[in-house]
Backbone as ProteinMPNN parsed JSONL, in Angstrom:
{"seq_chain_A": "MTKNGKVVYVGRTKNIVSRRNAHKWGKHRDATFNVVKTNLTYAEARGLEHKLYLKYGGKKKLRNIIRPISRKNKKYKYYMSVSRNAYRSLK", "coords_chain_A": {"N_chain_A": [[-45.115, -42.81, 10.926], [-44.136, -39.944, 12.19], [-44.72, -37.633, 15.174], [-44.729, -35.196, 14.238], [-45.832, -35.473, 11.758], [-44.165, -36.567, 9.559], [-43.386, -39.124, 7.214], [-41.572, -42.054, 7.834], [-41.091, -44.482, 7.507], [-41.768, -47.334, 5.396], [-43.838, -49.901, 4.625], [-45.254, -53.274, 3.894], [-47.432, -55.941, 5.013], [-48.899, -59.061, 5.991], [-50.018, -59.544, 8.396], [-51.354, -57.341, 10.534], [-51.744, -56.627, 13.163], [-49.58, -58.076, 14.574], [-47.337, -56.82, 13.163], [-47.824, -54.32, 13.875], [-47.266, -54.508, 16.619], [-44.809, -55.23, 16.629], [-43.485, -52.822, 15.719], [-43.923, -51.164, 17.606], [-42.451, -51.791, 19.84], [-39.941, -51.733, 18.589], [-37.144, -50.381, 16.515], [-38.677, -48.296, 15.473], [-40.518, -47.116, 17.339], [-41.01, -44.629, 17.912], [-42.894, -43.307, 15.965], [-46.134, -43.438, 14.687], [-48.195, -45.959, 13.578], [-49.809, -46.485, 10.349], [-52.231, -47.865, 8.586], [-52.659, -47.667, 5.119], [-54.018, -49.088, 3.11], [-55.829, -52.188, 2.542], [-56.773, -55.457, 1.734], [-55.283, -55.983, -0.652], [-53.572, -57.803, -3.508], [-50.765, -59.714, -3.779], [-48.836, -58.61, -5.59], [-50.019, -56.221, -6.071], [-49.648, -55.091, -3.644], [-46.814, -55.191, -3.312], [-46.099, -53.498, -5.395], [-47.434, -51.119, -4.597], [-46.058, -50.451, -2.372], [-43.596, -49.928, -3.015], [-44.044, -47.66, -4.674], [-44.847, -45.792, -2.602], [-42.726, -45.757, -1.094], [-40.898, -44.303, -3.048], [-42.36, -41.997, -3.281], [-42.161, -40.823, -0.681], [-39.35, -40.24, -0.41], [-37.507, -42.149, -0.439], [-34.267, -44.199, -0.038], [-32.765, -42.135, 0.949], [-34.438, -40.561, 2.779], [-35.963, -42.188, 4.2], [-36.196, -44.638, 6.897], [-36.12, -47.323, 5.923], [-34.32, -50.008, 5.058], [-33.597, -51.58, 2.873], [-34.475, -51.291, -0.783], [-37.771, -51.641, -1.657], [-38.55, -53.063, -4.107], [-36.169, -54.308, -6.294], [-34.874, -52.656, -9.211], [-33.827, -54.524, -10.908], [-35.299, -56.573, -10.685], [-37.49, -59.083, -12.468], [-40.214, -58.634, -12.285], [-40.518, -56.193, -11.973], [-41.957, -53.899, -13.532], [-44.366, -55.068, -13.892], [-45.291, -55.453, -11.254], [-45.461, -52.485, -10.484], [-47.34, -51.602, -12.596], [-49.62, -53.021, -12.013], [-50.241, -52.039, -9.425], [-51.29, -49.481, -9.775], [-53.846, -48.609, -9.792], [-54.489, -48.933, -6.992], [-52.788, -47.087, -5.768], [-53.633, -44.632, -7.099], [-55.953, -44.533, -5.61], [-55.572, -43.551, -3.31], [-54.917, -41.003, -3.224]], "CA_chain_A": [[-45.002, -41.49, 10.79], [-43.552, -39.096, 13.471], [-45.539, -36.822, 15.763], [-44.88, -34.07, 13.316], [-46.287, -35.877, 10.461], [-43.075, -37.025, 8.729], [-43.276, -40.404, 7.172], [-40.225, -42.443, 8.059], [-40.715, -45.982, 6.811], [-42.857, -47.659, 4.37], [-43.67, -51.347, 4.469], [-46.238, -54.021, 3.683], [-47.614, -57.158, 5.897], [-50.139, -59.951, 5.923], [-50.528, -59.636, 9.816], [-51.119, -55.97, 10.967], [-51.476, -56.604, 14.62], [-48.171, -58.569, 14.638], [-46.359, -55.746, 12.635], [-47.888, -53.143, 14.726], [-46.516, -54.664, 17.934], [-43.207, -55.123, 16.451], [-42.766, -51.448, 15.531], [-44.18, -50.537, 19.075], [-41.206, -52.174, 20.635], [-38.834, -51.886, 17.9], [-36.703, -49.187, 16.359], [-39.724, -47.255, 14.91], [-41.457, -46.847, 18.337], [-41.283, -43.167, 18.081], [-43.307, -43.344, 14.964], [-47.194, -43.951, 14.626], [-48.45, -46.948, 12.623], [-50.927, -46.108, 9.708], [-52.702, -48.93, 7.506], [-53.16, -47.024, 4.26], [-54.613, -49.899, 2.137], [-56.064, -53.455, 2.86], [-57.308, -56.316, 0.803], [-54.411, -56.15, -2.11], [-53.077, -58.883, -4.021], [-49.509, -59.682, -3.39], [-48.527, -57.949, -6.635], [-50.482, -54.646, -5.721], [-49.0, -54.627, -2.198], [-45.507, -54.978, -3.818], [-46.014, -52.281, -6.232], [-47.81, -49.794, -3.767], [-45.237, -50.2, -1.043], [-42.44, -49.264, -3.852], [-44.532, -46.322, -4.913], [-44.894, -45.063, -1.449], [-41.223, -45.716, -0.829], [-40.196, -43.489, -3.646], [-42.894, -40.696, -2.875], [-41.725, -40.254, 0.649], [-37.951, -39.882, -0.455], [-36.718, -43.281, -0.77], [-33.224, -44.426, 0.868], [-32.199, -40.84, 1.319], [-35.208, -39.966, 3.745], [-36.823, -43.278, 4.964], [-35.615, -45.723, 7.476], [-36.086, -48.615, 5.105], [-32.69, -50.597, 4.814], [-33.551, -52.103, 1.491], [-35.306, -50.737, -1.568], [-38.832, -52.645, -1.632], [-38.508, -53.766, -5.301], [-34.833, -53.791, -7.3], [-34.952, -52.466, -10.538], [-33.321, -55.735, -11.782], [-36.502, -57.573, -10.431], [-38.079, -59.398, -13.61], [-41.518, -58.263, -12.451], [-40.672, -54.884, -11.535], [-42.849, -53.151, -14.216], [-45.525, -55.559, -13.699], [-45.803, -54.734, -9.959], [-45.843, -51.024, -10.627], [-48.494, -51.408, -13.128], [-51.026, -53.33, -11.334], [-50.516, -51.344, -8.245], [-51.579, -48.222, -10.025], [-55.19, -48.209, -9.21], [-54.379, -48.791, -5.527], [-52.041, -45.839, -5.432], [-54.511, -43.46, -7.172], [-57.061, -44.367, -4.754], [-55.054, -43.06, -1.918], [-54.932, -39.404, -3.275]], "C_chain_A": [[-44.904, -40.824, 12.327], [-44.788, -38.215, 13.984], [-45.964, -35.358, 14.827], [-45.54, -34.274, 11.908], [-45.491, -36.415, 9.285], [-43.14, -38.574, 8.548], [-41.72, -41.007, 7.238], [-40.043, -43.871, 7.742], [-42.099, -46.273, 6.178], [-42.801, -49.107, 4.392], [-45.089, -51.893, 4.061], [-46.455, -55.219, 4.641], [-48.87, -57.759, 5.661], [-50.741, -59.646, 7.366], [-50.4, -58.184, 10.467], [-51.111, -55.964, 12.437], [-50.139, -56.98, 14.894], [-47.12, -57.296, 14.449], [-46.553, -54.744, 13.614], [-47.178, -53.387, 16.171], [-45.114, -54.694, 17.585], [-42.802, -53.67, 16.342], [-43.063, -50.789, 16.905], [-42.966, -50.583, 19.966], [-39.88, -52.168, 19.917], [-38.127, -50.685, 17.549], [-37.437, -48.072, 15.724], [-40.686, -46.844, 16.221], [-41.827, -45.523, 18.469], [-42.204, -42.617, 17.007], [-44.916, -43.965, 15.133], [-47.492, -44.985, 13.551], [-49.861, -46.683, 11.908], [-51.019, -47.33, 8.668], [-53.241, -48.016, 6.493], [-54.113, -47.826, 3.259], [-54.635, -51.455, 2.631], [-56.545, -54.139, 1.481], [-56.684, -56.209, -0.581], [-53.856, -57.491, -2.29], [-51.595, -58.542, -3.784], [-48.595, -58.717, -4.336], [-48.773, -56.458, -6.279], [-49.914, -54.33, -4.446], [-47.484, -54.258, -2.572], [-45.342, -53.671, -4.327], [-46.374, -50.896, -5.369], [-46.703, -49.623, -2.658], [-44.041, -49.453, -2.021], [-42.964, -47.8, -4.178], [-44.516, -45.412, -3.873], [-43.44, -44.889, -0.791], [-40.636, -44.523, -1.702], [-40.953, -42.109, -3.349], [-42.323, -40.059, -1.527], [-40.106, -40.038, 0.639], [-36.999, -41.182, -0.5], [-35.565, -43.719, 0.365], [-32.785, -43.12, 1.536], [-33.049, -40.334, 2.659], [-35.909, -40.929, 4.581], [-35.839, -44.097, 5.839], [-35.608, -47.063, 6.783], [-34.634, -48.877, 4.876], [-32.591, -50.8, 3.469], [-34.779, -51.362, 0.74], [-36.583, -51.917, -1.61], [-38.824, -53.679, -2.831], [-37.196, -53.466, -6.088], [-35.334, -53.598, -8.632], [-34.55, -53.511, -11.48], [-34.385, -56.943, -11.712], [-37.152, -57.595, -11.961], [-39.424, -58.785, -13.65], [-41.744, -56.822, -11.993], [-41.767, -53.913, -12.21], [-44.25, -53.883, -14.293], [-46.234, -55.263, -12.061], [-46.456, -53.266, -9.88], [-46.999, -50.861, -11.498], [-49.7, -52.026, -12.531], [-51.342, -52.743, -9.949], [-51.165, -49.853, -8.515], [-53.09, -47.695, -9.494], [-55.264, -48.309, -7.546], [-53.849, -47.371, -5.164], [-52.939, -44.692, -5.786], [-55.453, -43.433, -6.326], [-56.554, -43.6, -3.456], [-54.997, -41.449, -1.943], [-56.317, -38.645, -3.152]], "O_chain_A": [[-45.503, -41.186, 13.339], [-45.779, -38.095, 13.263], [-47.016, -34.724, 14.749], [-45.729, -33.37, 11.093], [-46.015, -36.68, 8.202], [-42.983, -39.301, 9.529], [-40.79, -40.403, 6.703], [-38.926, -44.39, 7.718], [-43.173, -45.697, 6.348], [-41.699, -49.612, 4.177], [-46.018, -51.103, 3.898], [-45.386, -55.532, 5.165], [-49.825, -57.134, 5.201], [-51.961, -59.509, 7.453], [-49.298, -57.883, 10.927], [-50.333, -55.153, 12.94], [-49.472, -56.144, 15.503], [-46.323, -56.88, 15.289], [-45.579, -54.28, 14.206], [-46.594, -52.472, 16.751], [-44.292, -54.147, 18.32], [-41.757, -53.331, 16.897], [-42.355, -49.842, 17.248], [-42.553, -49.659, 20.667], [-38.842, -52.522, 20.475], [-38.428, -49.742, 18.282], [-36.876, -47.008, 15.464], [-41.68, -46.175, 15.94], [-42.854, -45.212, 19.072], [-42.363, -41.397, 17.066], [-44.968, -45.034, 15.741], [-46.905, -44.766, 12.492], [-50.905, -46.642, 12.56], [-50.044, -47.714, 8.022], [-54.297, -47.471, 6.814], [-54.952, -47.185, 2.626], [-53.602, -51.957, 3.072], [-56.674, -53.554, 0.406], [-57.387, -56.319, -1.585], [-53.681, -58.246, -1.333], [-51.191, -57.39, -3.622], [-47.67, -58.095, -3.815], [-47.869, -55.625, -6.209], [-49.706, -53.136, -4.226], [-46.979, -53.197, -2.205], [-44.593, -52.83, -3.828], [-45.741, -49.843, -5.452], [-46.587, -48.521, -2.12], [-43.635, -48.354, -1.646], [-42.247, -46.835, -3.913], [-44.197, -44.25, -4.12], [-43.142, -43.945, -0.059], [-39.888, -43.744, -1.112], [-40.252, -41.112, -3.175], [-42.084, -38.856, -1.426], [-39.591, -39.663, 1.692], [-35.778, -41.067, -0.597], [-35.856, -43.62, 1.557], [-32.453, -43.155, 2.721], [-32.43, -39.753, 3.55], [-36.436, -40.546, 5.625], [-34.676, -44.199, 5.45], [-34.909, -47.923, 7.32], [-33.856, -47.988, 4.532], [-31.658, -50.312, 2.831], [-35.784, -50.932, 1.307], [-36.24, -53.099, -1.59], [-39.033, -54.881, -2.666], [-37.117, -52.332, -6.56], [-36.172, -54.357, -9.12], [-34.848, -53.463, -12.674], [-34.386, -57.959, -12.407], [-37.343, -56.57, -12.615], [-39.894, -58.411, -14.725], [-42.835, -56.334, -11.7], [-42.427, -53.181, -11.472], [-45.214, -53.269, -14.751], [-47.398, -54.944, -11.814], [-47.544, -52.939, -9.407], [-47.746, -49.934, -11.185], [-50.775, -51.432, -12.616], [-52.428, -52.885, -9.388], [-51.509, -49.14, -7.572], [-53.349, -46.629, -8.935], [-56.155, -47.707, -6.947], [-54.427, -46.629, -4.37], [-53.089, -43.795, -4.957], [-55.961, -42.329, -6.133], [-57.365, -43.096, -2.679], [-55.022, -40.746, -0.933], [-56.352, -37.415, -3.189]]}, "name": "protein", "num_of_chains": 1, "seq": "MTKNGKVVYVGRTKNIVSRRNAHKWGKHRDATFNVVKTNLTYAEARGLEHKLYLKYGGKKKLRNIIRPISRKNKKYKYYMSVSRNAYRSLK"}
């Protein structure tokens, strides 16, 4: 998130400290690093990352280079379904 509150990147990680440091010195150093949810299963994390990617504008507005989950992924519907409760709890 930039200083003006604009979300510029969405991602997931297993190691928050390592990822925070990578962003601090990488191409996203102009943005703050916010953890929105912890203790998710792999499937919940994949789905939640994709939902947030779509919510904040996807490829057109975010710095994410690739789409978190391809629509061709056989588990696309599953990831989106199991992440529903995690997403709702953010609102």
